C-alpha positions as CSV (number, residue, x, y, z in Angstrom):
1,M,170.6,38.6,138.1
2,E,167.2,37.0,137.9
3,K,166.9,33.4,137.0
4,M,166.2,32.5,133.4
5,A,164.7,29.4,131.9
6,R,167.3,26.6,131.3
7,V,167.8,24.9,128.0
8,T,169.4,21.6,127.4
9,T,171.0,20.7,124.1
10,A,172.4,17.3,123.2
11,L,175.2,17.5,120.7
12,S,177.0,14.2,119.7
13,G,176.8,12.8,123.2
14,T,177.7,16.2,124.8
15,T,174.9,17.9,126.8
16,I,174.9,21.7,126.9
17,T,172.9,23.2,129.7
18,G,172.8,26.7,131.1
19,R,171.0,30.0,131.3
20,T,171.6,33.7,130.6
21,M,174.4,34.7,132.9
22,F,177.5,36.9,133.2
23,C,180.6,37.6,135.2
24,H,182.8,40.6,135.8
25,L,186.2,40.8,134.2
26,D,189.3,42.5,135.5
27,A,189.6,44.6,132.4
28,P,187.8,45.3,129.1
29,A,187.9,42.4,126.6
30,N,189.0,42.7,123.0
31,A,188.2,39.2,121.8
32,I,186.8,35.8,123.0
33,S,187.0,32.3,121.7
34,V,185.5,29.0,122.8
35,C,187.0,25.5,122.8
36,R,185.8,22.6,120.7
37,D,183.6,21.0,123.4
38,A,182.0,24.3,124.4
39,A,183.1,23.9,128.1
40,R,185.7,26.7,128.3
41,V,186.0,30.2,126.9
42,V,189.1,32.4,126.7
43,V,189.0,36.1,127.1
44,A,191.8,38.3,125.8
45,G,192.5,42.1,125.9
46,R,195.2,44.6,126.6
47,N,195.2,43.8,130.3
48,I,193.4,40.5,130.5
49,F,194.1,36.9,129.3
50,K,192.0,34.4,131.2
51,I,190.2,31.1,130.7
52,Y,186.8,30.5,132.2
53,S,184.8,27.3,132.5
54,L,181.1,27.4,131.6
55,E,179.2,25.9,134.4
56,E,175.5,25.5,134.5
57,D,174.9,28.6,136.5
58,Q,178.1,30.6,136.4
59,F,181.5,31.3,134.9
60,V,184.4,29.9,136.9
61,E,187.9,31.2,136.3
62,K,190.3,28.3,135.5
63,A,193.6,30.0,134.5
64,N,195.3,33.3,134.2
65,L,197.8,33.3,131.4
66,R,199.2,36.8,132.2
67,V,202.0,35.5,134.5
68,G,205.7,36.2,134.7
69,R,208.1,38.7,136.2
70,K,208.0,41.1,133.3
71,L,204.7,41.3,131.3
72,S,205.6,42.4,127.8
73,L,203.4,43.6,125.0
74,N,203.1,40.0,123.9
75,F,200.4,39.6,126.5
76,S,198.5,42.6,125.1
77,C,196.0,40.9,122.8
78,A,194.0,42.3,119.9
79,D,192.6,38.9,119.0
80,V,192.5,35.3,120.3
81,V,191.5,32.0,118.7
82,W,191.1,28.5,120.1
83,H,192.1,25.6,117.9
84,Q,189.1,23.5,117.0
85,M,191.1,20.2,116.8
86,D,193.5,20.6,119.8
87,D,192.0,21.8,123.1
88,N,195.4,22.8,124.4
89,L,196.3,25.1,121.6
90,L,195.6,28.9,121.6
91,A,196.9,31.7,119.4
92,T,196.8,35.4,120.0
93,A,197.5,38.6,117.9
94,A,199.5,41.1,119.9
95,T,199.4,44.8,119.5
96,N,203.2,45.0,119.0
97,G,203.0,42.9,115.8
98,A,203.7,39.5,117.4
99,V,201.8,36.3,116.8
100,V,202.0,34.1,119.9
101,T,200.9,30.5,120.4
102,W,200.0,29.1,123.8
103,N,200.2,25.4,125.0
104,L,197.9,24.8,127.9
105,G,199.4,21.4,128.4
106,K,202.7,22.7,129.6
107,P,203.4,22.0,133.2
108,S,204.9,25.4,134.0
109,R,202.9,28.6,134.8
110,N,204.0,30.3,131.6
111,K,202.1,28.6,128.8
112,Q,203.7,30.6,126.0
113,D,204.8,28.2,123.2
114,Q,206.0,30.0,120.1
115,L,206.6,33.6,119.2
116,F,206.6,35.0,115.6
117,N,207.8,38.6,115.2
118,E,207.5,39.0,111.5
119,H,204.8,41.7,111.3
120,K,205.9,45.3,111.6
121,R,202.6,46.6,112.9
122,T,199.6,45.5,115.0
123,V,198.2,42.1,114.1
124,N,194.4,42.4,113.8
125,K,193.4,38.8,113.3
126,V,194.6,35.2,113.7
127,C,192.9,32.1,112.3
128,F,193.5,28.4,112.6
129,H,192.9,26.2,109.6
130,P,189.7,24.2,110.3
131,T,191.2,20.8,109.4
132,E,195.0,21.3,109.3
133,V,196.4,21.1,112.9
134,H,199.6,23.0,112.3
135,M,198.5,25.8,110.0
136,L,197.9,29.4,111.4
137,L,197.1,32.5,109.4
138,S,197.5,36.1,110.5
139,G,196.5,39.5,109.1
140,S,198.2,42.7,110.1
141,Q,198.0,46.5,109.9
142,D,201.0,46.5,107.7
143,G,199.0,45.1,104.8
144,Y,200.5,41.6,104.9
145,M,199.1,38.2,105.6
146,K,201.4,35.4,106.8
147,C,200.8,31.6,107.0
148,F,202.7,29.8,109.8
149,D,203.5,26.1,110.2
150,L,203.7,25.6,113.9
151,R,206.3,23.0,113.4
152,K,208.7,25.7,112.1
153,R,210.0,28.8,113.6
154,E,209.2,31.1,110.6
155,S,206.3,31.7,108.4
156,V,206.1,29.5,105.3
157,S,204.1,32.0,103.1
158,T,203.6,35.8,102.9
159,F,200.7,37.3,101.1
160,S,200.8,40.9,100.1
161,G,197.4,42.5,99.4
162,Q,199.1,45.5,97.8
163,S,196.6,47.5,99.7
164,E,195.9,49.0,103.0
165,S,195.6,47.3,106.4
166,V,194.2,43.8,106.7
167,R,191.3,43.7,109.2
168,D,190.2,40.1,109.0
169,V,191.2,36.7,107.6
170,Q,189.1,33.6,107.5
171,F,189.8,30.1,106.1
172,S,187.0,28.6,104.0
173,V,185.1,25.9,105.8
174,R,184.7,23.7,102.7
175,D,187.6,24.6,100.5
176,Y,190.9,23.4,101.9
177,F,193.2,25.9,100.1
178,T,191.1,29.1,100.1
179,F,190.9,31.9,102.6
180,A,189.3,35.4,102.5
181,A,190.9,38.7,103.6
182,S,189.1,42.0,104.1
183,F,190.9,45.4,103.9
184,E,190.4,49.0,105.0
185,N,190.0,50.2,101.4
186,G,186.7,48.3,101.1
187,N,188.1,45.4,99.1
188,V,187.8,41.7,99.8
189,Q,190.4,39.3,98.4
190,L,190.3,35.5,97.9
191,W,193.6,33.7,98.1
192,D,194.9,30.2,97.4
193,I,197.5,29.3,100.0
194,R,199.5,27.5,97.3
195,R,199.9,30.8,95.3
196,P,201.2,33.5,97.6
197,D,202.2,35.8,94.7
198,R,198.7,36.9,93.6
199,Y,195.2,36.7,94.8
200,E,192.6,34.6,93.0
201,R,189.8,37.1,93.1
202,M,189.2,40.7,94.4
203,F,186.1,42.7,94.6
204,T,184.9,45.9,96.3
205,A,182.5,44.9,99.0
206,H,181.8,48.1,100.9
207,N,182.1,51.9,100.7
208,G,184.8,52.2,103.4
209,P,186.8,49.7,105.5
210,V,185.6,46.1,105.7
211,F,186.1,45.1,109.4
212,C,185.0,41.5,109.4
213,C,184.1,38.5,107.2
214,D,182.7,35.0,107.9
215,W,182.2,31.9,105.7
216,H,178.8,30.2,105.9
217,P,179.2,26.9,107.9
218,D,176.8,25.0,105.6
219,D,176.9,26.7,102.2
220,K,180.5,26.8,101.3
221,Q,180.2,29.6,98.8
222,W,178.5,32.2,100.9
223,L,180.7,34.9,102.5
224,A,179.3,37.6,104.8
225,T,181.1,40.9,105.2
226,G,180.6,43.9,107.5
227,G,182.0,47.4,107.2
228,R,182.0,50.9,108.4
229,D,179.2,51.8,105.9
230,K,176.8,50.1,108.5
231,M,176.0,47.3,106.1
232,V,176.2,43.5,106.3
233,K,176.4,41.9,102.8
234,V,176.2,38.3,101.8
235,W,178.2,37.3,98.6
236,D,177.7,34.3,96.4
237,M,181.1,33.2,95.3
238,T,180.0,30.5,92.9
239,T,180.0,32.8,89.9
240,N,183.0,34.3,88.1
241,R,182.2,37.6,89.7
242,A,181.2,37.9,93.4
243,K,177.4,38.5,93.5
244,E,175.7,40.3,96.3
245,I,172.6,38.3,97.2
246,Y,171.6,39.9,100.5
247,C,172.2,43.2,102.3
248,V,171.4,44.2,105.8
249,Q,171.4,47.9,106.8
250,T,172.3,48.4,110.5
251,I,172.5,51.6,112.5
252,A,176.3,51.6,113.2
253,S,179.6,50.3,111.9
254,V,179.8,46.5,111.9
255,A,182.7,45.1,113.9
256,R,181.9,41.4,114.1
257,V,179.7,39.1,112.1
258,K,179.0,35.4,112.8
259,W,176.7,32.9,111.1
260,R,174.2,31.2,113.4
261,P,174.8,27.4,113.5
262,E,172.1,25.2,112.1
263,V,170.0,28.2,110.8
264,K,170.8,29.0,107.2
265,Y,169.6,32.6,107.0
266,H,170.6,33.9,110.4
267,L,173.7,35.8,111.4
268,A,174.8,37.8,114.5
269,T,176.4,41.2,114.4
270,C,177.8,43.7,116.9
271,S,179.0,47.3,116.4
272,M,182.3,48.9,116.8
273,M,180.9,52.1,118.4
274,V,177.7,53.9,119.4
275,D,175.5,50.8,119.5
276,H,176.1,48.3,122.4
277,N,173.5,45.7,121.4
278,I,174.0,42.4,119.7
279,Y,171.6,41.7,116.8
280,V,170.6,38.4,115.1
281,W,169.4,39.1,111.6
282,D,167.3,37.0,109.2
283,I,168.9,38.1,105.9
284,R,165.7,37.5,104.1
285,R,164.0,40.3,106.1
286,P,166.9,42.8,106.5
287,Y,164.9,45.8,107.8
288,I,164.3,44.7,111.4
289,P,166.4,42.3,113.6
290,F,165.1,38.9,114.3
291,A,166.4,39.0,117.9
292,M,168.4,41.4,120.0
293,F,170.5,41.1,123.2
294,E,170.7,44.3,125.2
295,E,172.7,43.4,128.3
296,H,176.0,45.2,127.6
297,K,176.5,48.7,128.7
298,D,179.4,49.5,126.5
299,V,180.7,48.5,123.0
300,T,180.6,44.7,122.3
301,T,184.0,43.6,121.1
302,G,183.7,39.9,120.6
303,I,180.9,37.4,119.9
304,M,181.0,33.7,119.5
305,W,178.4,30.9,119.3
306,R,179.1,28.5,122.1
307,H,179.1,25.4,119.8
308,I,179.3,25.0,116.1
309,H,176.1,22.9,116.1
310,D,174.3,24.8,118.9
311,P,172.1,27.8,117.8
312,Y,170.8,28.6,121.3
313,Y,173.8,30.0,123.2
314,L,175.8,33.1,122.3
315,L,178.9,34.3,124.2
316,S,180.0,37.9,124.1
317,G,182.7,40.1,125.7
318,S,182.6,43.9,126.0
319,K,184.5,47.0,127.0
320,D,182.2,47.2,130.0
321,S,184.4,44.4,131.5
322,T,181.7,41.7,131.4
323,L,181.5,38.3,129.9
324,Y,177.9,37.2,129.0
325,Q,176.3,33.9,128.0
326,H,173.0,34.8,126.2
327,M,170.3,32.3,125.9
328,F,168.4,32.8,122.7
329,K,165.1,32.2,124.4
330,D,165.7,35.3,126.5
331,A,166.4,37.6,123.5
332,S,164.0,40.4,122.9
333,R,162.1,40.4,119.6
334,P,162.0,43.9,117.9
335,V,159.3,42.7,115.5
336,D,156.9,42.4,118.5
337,R,157.4,46.1,119.2
338,A,157.4,47.2,115.6
339,N,154.6,49.4,114.1
340,P,152.4,47.1,112.1
341,E,151.2,49.9,109.8
342,G,153.1,51.5,106.9
343,L,152.4,54.6,104.8
344,C,154.1,55.8,101.6
345,Y,153.4,58.2,98.7
346,G,154.1,57.1,95.2
347,L,155.7,59.1,92.4
348,F,152.3,60.2,90.9
349,G,150.7,61.1,94.3
350,D,149.2,57.6,95.0
351,L,149.0,56.7,98.7
352,A,149.8,53.2,99.8
353,F,148.8,52.0,103.2
354,A,149.6,48.6,104.8
355,G,148.2,47.3,108.0
356,K,146.8,44.3,109.8
357,D,144.2,42.4,108.0
358,S,141.7,43.0,110.8
359,M,141.7,46.7,110.0
360,F,140.1,46.1,106.5
361,T,137.8,43.1,107.0
362,N,134.8,45.3,107.5
363,D,135.6,47.7,104.7
364,S,132.8,47.4,102.1
365,N,134.4,50.0,99.8
366,R,137.4,47.8,98.8
367,K,138.0,46.9,95.2
368,T,140.2,44.1,94.2
369,Y,143.1,44.8,91.9
370,G,142.1,44.6,88.3
371,G,145.4,45.2,86.5
372,D,145.0,48.9,86.1
373,R,147.0,51.2,88.5
374,R,144.0,53.5,88.6
375,Y,142.2,51.1,90.9
376,P,142.9,50.5,94.6
377,I,145.1,47.5,95.2
378,F,144.2,45.0,97.8
379,F,145.9,41.6,98.5
380,F,146.9,39.4,101.3
381,K,150.5,38.6,102.2
382,K,150.5,34.9,102.7
383,P,153.0,33.9,105.5
384,D,155.9,31.7,104.5
385,L,155.8,28.7,106.8
386,S,159.6,28.5,106.8
387,E,160.0,32.0,108.3
388,Q,160.6,32.2,112.0
389,F,159.3,35.7,112.3
390,A,155.8,36.2,113.8
391,N,153.3,35.3,111.2
392,V,151.0,38.3,110.7
393,S,148.5,38.5,107.9
394,S,148.7,41.9,106.4
395,A,146.8,43.9,103.7
396,L,147.8,46.6,101.4
397,N,145.6,49.4,100.0
398,V,146.6,51.9,97.4
399,F,144.5,55.1,97.0
400,E,145.0,56.9,93.8
401,T,144.7,60.7,93.5
402,E,142.4,62.3,91.0
403,V,143.9,63.1,87.6
404,G,145.3,66.5,87.6
405,S,145.1,67.0,91.3
406,N,148.9,66.8,91.7
407,S,149.6,69.3,88.9
408,M,152.4,71.7,89.6
409,D,151.2,74.4,87.1
410,W,150.6,76.8,90.0
411,F,154.3,76.5,90.9
412,V,155.4,77.3,87.4
413,N,152.9,80.2,86.9
414,M,153.8,81.8,90.2
415,A,157.5,81.5,89.5
416,Q,157.1,83.2,86.1
417,Q,154.7,85.9,87.3
418,Y,156.1,86.8,90.7
419,L,158.0,90.1,91.0
420,L,160.9,90.0,93.5
421,T,162.6,93.3,92.8
422,G,162.4,96.6,90.9
423,R,159.5,98.1,92.7
424,S,158.6,99.4,96.2
425,L,157.8,96.8,98.9
426,A,154.0,97.6,98.8
427,E,153.8,97.2,95.0
428,L,155.7,93.9,95.1
429,C,153.5,92.5,97.9
430,D,150.3,93.7,96.1
431,H,151.4,92.2,92.8
432,N,152.4,88.9,94.3
433,A,149.1,88.7,96.3
434,K,147.1,89.3,93.2
435,I,149.0,86.5,91.3
436,A,148.5,84.1,94.2
437,K,144.8,84.9,94.4
438,E,144.4,84.3,90.6
439,L,145.9,80.9,91.1
440,Y,143.5,80.0,93.9
441,R,146.2,80.1,96.6
442,Y,144.3,82.2,99.0
443,Q,146.4,81.7,102.1
444,V,149.6,82.8,100.2
445,A,147.7,85.8,98.9
446,Q,146.6,86.7,102.4
447,T,150.2,86.4,103.6
448,W,151.5,88.8,101.0
449,T,148.7,91.3,102.0
450,M,149.7,91.0,105.6
451,L,153.3,91.6,104.8
452,R,152.4,94.7,102.9
453,I,150.4,96.0,105.9
454,V,153.1,95.1,108.4
455,Y,156.2,96.4,106.6
456,S,154.6,99.3,104.7
457,N,153.4,102.5,106.4
458,P,149.9,102.0,107.5
459,G,149.2,105.6,107.0
460,A,149.0,104.9,103.3
461,I,145.7,103.1,104.0
462,S,142.9,105.6,103.4
463,A,141.0,107.0,106.3
464,V,137.7,106.0,104.7
465,N,138.7,102.4,104.8
466,L,139.9,102.6,108.3
467,N,136.7,104.3,109.5
468,Q,134.6,101.8,107.8
469,S,136.5,98.9,109.4
470,I,136.3,100.6,112.7
471,G,132.6,101.1,112.5
472,K,132.1,97.4,111.7
473,T,134.3,96.0,114.3
474,G,133.8,98.5,117.0
475,G,137.5,98.9,117.7
476,L,140.9,99.6,116.2
477,P,143.5,96.9,115.3
478,L,146.5,96.6,117.5
479,M,144.9,98.4,120.3
480,N,146.9,96.5,122.9
481,S,150.1,97.8,121.2
482,F,149.6,101.4,122.3
483,K,151.8,102.7,125.0
484,E,150.2,102.9,128.4
485,I,148.8,106.3,129.1
486,S,149.8,107.8,132.4
487,A,146.8,110.2,132.6
488,P,144.5,109.3,135.5
489,L,141.4,107.4,134.5
490,G,138.2,107.7,136.5
491,N,134.5,108.4,136.3
492,E,135.2,112.1,135.7
493,T,137.2,111.2,132.5
494,R,134.3,109.4,130.8
495,L,131.8,111.3,128.7
496,E,128.2,110.9,129.4
497,R,125.9,109.9,126.6
498,G,123.9,112.5,124.7
499,K,120.3,112.3,123.9
500,A,119.1,109.8,121.3
501,E,118.0,112.4,118.9
502,N,121.6,113.7,118.7
503,R,122.8,110.6,116.9
504,Q,122.2,112.2,113.5
505,E,125.0,114.7,114.1
506,V,127.9,114.3,111.7
507,N,131.6,114.6,112.2
508,H,133.4,117.1,109.9
509,I,136.8,116.0,108.6
510,D,138.8,117.6,106.0
511,P,140.5,115.0,103.8
512,S,143.1,117.6,102.8
513,N,144.6,117.3,106.2
514,P,148.4,117.5,105.6
515,L,149.0,114.6,108.0
516,I,146.7,112.3,106.1
517,T,147.9,113.3,102.6
518,A,151.5,113.1,103.6
519,N,151.0,109.5,104.7
520,E,149.1,108.7,101.6
521,E,151.8,110.0,99.3
522,N,154.8,108.4,101.1
523,E,154.3,105.1,102.6
524,E,157.9,105.0,104.0
525,T,157.1,107.9,106.4
526,E,157.7,106.8,109.9
527,G,154.9,108.8,111.4
528,S,154.3,112.3,112.8
529,D,155.4,113.7,116.1
530,V,152.5,116.2,116.2
531,P,151.0,116.1,119.7
532,A,147.6,114.6,120.0
533,D,144.9,114.3,122.7
534,Y,142.8,111.4,123.8
535,L,139.1,110.9,123.7
536,F,137.3,108.5,126.0
537,G,134.0,106.8,125.4
538,D,131.7,105.0,127.7
539,V,131.7,101.5,126.3
540,E,132.1,98.0,127.6
541,G,135.9,97.6,127.7
542,D,139.0,98.3,129.6
543,E,140.1,101.8,130.5
544,D,143.1,101.5,128.2
545,D,141.0,101.3,125.1
546,L,142.1,104.8,123.9
547,Y,142.0,106.5,120.5
548,L,144.0,109.3,119.2
549,V,142.4,112.5,118.0
550,D,144.5,115.2,116.3
551,H,142.7,118.6,116.5
552,E,145.5,121.1,116.6
553,N,146.3,121.1,112.9
554,A,142.8,121.2,111.5
555,P,142.4,123.7,108.6
556,A,140.2,126.8,108.9
557,E,137.7,125.4,106.4
558,E,136.7,121.8,106.5
559,H,135.0,119.7,103.9
560,E,131.8,118.1,105.2
561,Y,132.1,114.3,105.3
562,I,129.4,111.9,106.5
563,L,130.7,109.0,108.4
564,P,129.0,105.6,108.6
565,Q,126.6,104.8,111.4
566,E,127.9,103.3,114.7
567,A,127.3,99.6,115.2
568,F,126.9,99.9,119.0
569,Q,123.4,99.9,120.4
570,L,122.3,102.2,123.1
571,R,122.0,100.7,126.5
572,H,119.8,103.3,128.1
573,E,118.2,106.6,127.2
574,I,120.6,109.5,127.0
575,I,119.6,112.3,129.3
576,D,122.2,115.1,128.9
577,N,124.6,116.2,126.3
578,P,128.2,115.1,127.1
579,S,130.5,117.5,128.8
580,V,134.0,118.0,128.0
581,P,136.6,116.4,130.4
582,D,138.5,118.8,132.6
583,H,141.8,117.9,131.1
584,L,140.5,118.7,127.6
585,Q,138.8,122.0,128.5
586,D,141.9,124.0,127.9
587,K,142.3,122.5,124.5
588,V,138.7,123.4,123.6
589,E,139.2,127.0,124.7
590,S,142.6,127.3,122.9
591,P,142.5,130.0,120.2
592,H,144.2,127.5,117.8
593,V,141.1,125.3,117.9
594,S,138.3,126.2,115.5
595,G,134.7,126.0,116.2
596,N,134.3,122.9,114.1
597,E,137.0,121.2,116.1
598,T,135.2,122.0,119.2
599,E,132.2,120.2,117.8
600,T,134.4,117.3,117.0
601,V,135.5,117.0,120.6
602,C,132.0,117.4,121.9
603,L,130.4,114.7,119.7
604,S,128.0,112.3,121.3
605,P,129.9,109.3,122.8
606,I,128.6,106.9,120.3
607,E,129.8,108.8,117.2
608,S,133.0,110.0,118.9
609,F,133.9,106.5,120.0
610,S,133.8,104.7,116.7
611,L,133.4,107.3,113.9
612,M,136.8,108.8,114.4
613,S,139.4,109.9,111.8
614,I,142.8,108.5,112.4
615,S,145.3,111.2,111.1
616,Q,148.4,109.4,112.3
617,P,149.8,105.8,111.7
618,L,148.3,103.3,114.0
619,Y,151.5,102.0,115.5
620,D,154.5,103.6,113.8
621,A,155.2,106.0,116.7
622,Y,155.1,103.2,119.2
623,L,156.4,100.0,117.7
624,P,160.0,99.4,116.4
625,A,160.6,98.5,112.8
626,D,161.4,94.9,113.6
627,Y,158.5,94.3,115.9
628,F,156.9,91.7,113.7
629,N,160.1,89.9,112.6
630,S,159.7,87.0,115.0
631,L,156.2,86.4,113.6
632,V,157.3,86.6,110.0
633,K,160.2,84.2,110.9
634,D,157.8,81.7,112.2
635,M,155.7,82.1,109.1
636,L,158.7,81.4,106.8
637,H,159.6,78.3,108.8
638,Y,155.9,77.2,108.5
639,Y,155.9,77.5,104.7
640,A,159.3,75.7,104.4
641,E,158.1,72.8,106.6
642,Q,155.0,72.5,104.4
643,G,157.3,72.2,101.4
644,D,156.5,75.6,99.9
645,V,160.1,76.8,99.6
646,Q,158.9,79.1,96.8
647,M,157.1,81.3,99.3
648,A,159.9,81.2,101.8
649,V,162.5,82.3,99.3
650,S,160.3,84.9,97.6
651,V,159.6,86.6,101.0
652,L,163.3,86.5,101.8
653,I,164.2,88.3,98.6
654,V,161.3,90.8,98.8
655,L,161.8,91.8,102.4
656,G,165.6,91.8,102.1
657,D,167.5,93.0,105.1
658,R,164.3,93.5,107.1
659,I,164.0,89.7,107.8
660,R,167.2,88.2,106.5
661,K,169.2,88.7,109.8
662,E,166.5,86.8,111.7
663,I,167.2,83.5,109.9
664,D,170.6,81.8,110.1
665,E,172.7,81.4,107.0
666,Q,172.5,77.6,106.8
667,T,168.7,77.6,106.8
668,Q,168.6,80.3,104.1
669,E,171.1,78.3,102.0
670,H,168.9,75.2,102.4
671,W,165.8,77.0,101.2
672,Y,167.6,78.6,98.3
673,T,169.1,75.3,97.1
674,S,165.7,73.5,97.3
675,Y,163.9,76.3,95.4
676,I,166.6,76.5,92.7
677,D,166.5,72.7,92.3
678,L,162.8,72.8,91.8
679,L,163.1,75.6,89.2
680,Q,165.7,73.7,87.3
681,R,163.6,70.6,87.3
682,F,160.9,72.6,85.6
683,K,163.5,74.0,83.2
684,L,162.9,77.6,84.5
685,W,166.5,78.5,83.9
686,N,166.1,82.3,83.7
687,I,164.1,82.4,86.9
688,S,166.6,80.1,88.6
689,N,169.4,82.5,87.6
690,E,167.5,85.5,88.8
691,V,167.0,83.9,92.2
692,I,170.7,83.1,92.4
693,K,171.7,86.7,91.6
694,L,169.2,88.1,94.2
695,S,170.5,85.8,96.9
696,T,172.7,87.2,99.6
697,C,174.2,83.8,100.5
698,S,177.7,83.5,99.3
699,A,177.3,79.8,98.7
700,I,174.3,80.5,96.4
701,N,175.8,83.4,94.5
702,C,178.6,81.2,93.2
703,F,176.2,78.7,91.6
704,N,176.0,80.3,88.2
705,Q,179.8,80.9,88.3
706,A,181.1,77.5,89.3
707,S,178.7,75.5,87.1
708,T,179.2,77.4,83.9
709,T,182.2,76.7,81.7
710,L,182.9,78.1,78.2
711,H,185.2,76.3,75.9
712,I,186.3,78.8,73.2
713,N,188.1,78.0,69.9
714,C,190.0,80.6,67.9
715,S,188.1,81.8,64.9
716,N,191.2,81.8,62.8
717,C,193.0,78.5,63.5
718,K,190.1,76.7,65.0
719,R,192.1,75.5,68.0
720,P,191.2,75.8,71.7
721,M,191.9,79.1,73.3
722,S,193.9,79.3,76.6
723,S,192.4,81.0,79.6
724,K,195.0,83.8,79.7
725,G,193.1,86.2,77.3
726,W,191.6,86.7,73.9
727,I,194.9,86.5,72.0
728,C,195.4,83.0,70.5
729,D,198.7,81.5,71.5
730,R,199.2,79.8,68.2
731,C,198.2,82.2,65.4
732,R,198.6,85.4,67.6
733,Q,195.3,86.7,66.4
734,C,192.6,88.3,68.4
735,A,189.6,86.0,68.7
736,S,187.1,88.6,69.5
737,M,187.2,90.6,66.2
738,C,183.9,91.5,64.7
739,A,183.5,89.9,61.3
740,V,181.5,92.9,60.0
741,C,183.4,96.0,61.3
742,H,186.7,94.2,61.9
743,Q,187.1,95.9,65.3
744,V,187.7,94.3,68.7
745,V,184.4,93.5,70.4
746,R,184.2,95.0,73.9
747,G,181.1,93.8,75.6
748,L,178.4,91.4,74.3
749,F,179.9,89.1,71.7
750,V,177.8,86.7,69.5
751,W,179.3,83.9,67.4
752,C,178.2,81.1,65.1
753,Q,178.8,77.7,66.7
754,G,179.3,76.2,63.2
755,C,182.1,78.4,61.9
756,S,183.2,80.2,65.1
757,H,182.9,83.6,63.4
758,G,181.0,86.4,65.1
759,G,181.1,90.0,66.3
760,H,178.9,92.7,67.7
761,L,175.4,91.6,68.3
762,Q,173.8,94.5,66.4
763,H,176.2,94.1,63.5
764,I,175.6,90.4,63.1
765,M,171.8,90.8,63.4
766,S,171.9,93.5,60.7
767,W,174.0,91.4,58.4
768,L,171.9,88.3,58.7
769,R,168.7,90.2,57.9
770,T,170.0,90.6,54.3
771,S,172.4,87.6,53.9
772,S,172.5,84.1,55.3
773,H,176.2,83.6,54.5
774,C,178.9,84.3,57.1
775,P,180.2,87.9,57.1
776,A,183.7,86.6,57.4
777,G,183.5,85.1,53.9
778,C,184.1,81.5,55.0
779,G,181.0,80.4,53.0
780,H,179.1,78.9,56.1
781,L,175.4,79.5,56.2
782,C,174.9,81.1,59.6
783,E,171.6,81.4,61.4
784,Y,170.7,83.8,64.2
785,T,168.0,82.3,66.5
């Protein structure tokens, strides 16, 4: 390991020197503890119990306490503590429920002194009294805490928390009689050792087990706790009720917490799982660690400051079977790698941006804060000289949005005017596109239009519109989607251009063609299987730019139709009229082809290339029904990621089974719940209920069933009805009798919430048109709203 800078600390005549160093252990460590003079450290675990001396450059093993012919579970340690008044006295918490003391001054190899077997389950923690030599406290998994006098063979007091397992116990540094205990149910209890019958105070500290606690060494009434909820909390115990004064949010469960000596606001933590690092926090700035030690490769199980008055050396043991001494100077500082900029949106759409002061020094458009939130805010954060974090001058700017720019009226209007069911797919898409366009949401409108084109039969689009778009663009959409034609392509398959004066020739198309009219009338038609031939033009393009021409079903009499001019310019003078390709000659001479059709085939290349009538769907015969599903799926995810769950859910409902199977159930449920939540926030209850009913997610369909409860009283005895039926259990009368016709109501029932009388809806409405009194004769003035 590379050499680190050495630090020398003088503490009451004792000089502490060293560097960052480590040693390998024989087994993983569960706990560590250091002696009073900071010269030795004890490491304990299931399979290790050794003492090391802290030399200047290394750890040196001094004693192995796991000796004897038969090693019992008494040597399997969950915790260890070194007495701070007697350097020869150790105590361990065994996994078999035993509390063992060890006397290092004994001349024999076996240093075991006393054994207490009073706990029934694993002992999690042991703690010596800071000033009383013979007092030892233990906390066990059985929920009991026991106080031992080492001069006696049995415990002198037993404390029952009347709760779950005890995870930590700590004597107060300043109060002789007080100790704190943390429990797995999230509670922390304060006890007086003179009153073992009841705790002095109890409060809930964490949401989940509290794994550790530690009293502040200088401020006697500060208690730090750490739990599974990934939080470290500091409590002020001076008031009648424990008051949380600081809270640090970590990234994993907190297993150990230790206050840093001589630094009031610093404490060190390590995690029970996931995170292997050791963090030192300044509780005044809880969002980023002040320092971090990253040497361990597995979970850190024990941390201990080397001396109670030395803040520069930290000892740690880990499950990676290493023992480390960390020098504070070598710790990494996360604040140095932190992003100095911050960005946040406010409730009303205001944007706050914080950054280094140097970013705004040259900004001439800044305005100082004048007390109105409608002006940008700008101020300096003056560094506190007592903070040990890096002093960085920062500035904050707040940019306010224009009034009305964050209005959600469009959301409400679209939710109210959208149609999700009850019409054909094309009508739904057209209607929703119109609504979106009227609300200036042009991208959404275009999306609805594209969905109509993709999932509706394109044959429904008029041939005129197609021909006009073809003439303008010089090509047909989706040309690359056509199946590859196996017919040989060569120079002989291309038509030569005609003379320029032939450009005024017109193409005759009968709009009454049955293929066209059929597609216009029924947009669900999958296409026609009528064979068609291909016509090739001499243009700049690939040889697979082919166009379909259907000339076998042309009627005998054709309506003359003038097509628009071609947009292509002539490249050279046309010399001869085009000749028909050999493979089309048979079709031209066929008796089924009329003379007009022959003219259509023999059109000049320019007109025939772009001024063609498409009598079949563009891609129905060649593309499967779900060809565009992947594209639509990506589109839905895009809208959802942009926050427009309204569009995502509306498309899901309108397309139905066409797209629903492409998106997993969990994602659909997330979209539905988000949209329903927005609708309910805007009090669009009916629309929210409609979306719930149209949903195919089982978790969504039960929303309006699980959250609706009707409490019904009997109209005769006015007592609550049971859930078994409409017959009252007390008066044995039917509660659903109509007060007008005196018959049992089957179906829609309306009642007055004032007197509980009601009946058929039409009967009650008719009655209240002429009288305001209850039809049951109770004298109540009923009102139908």
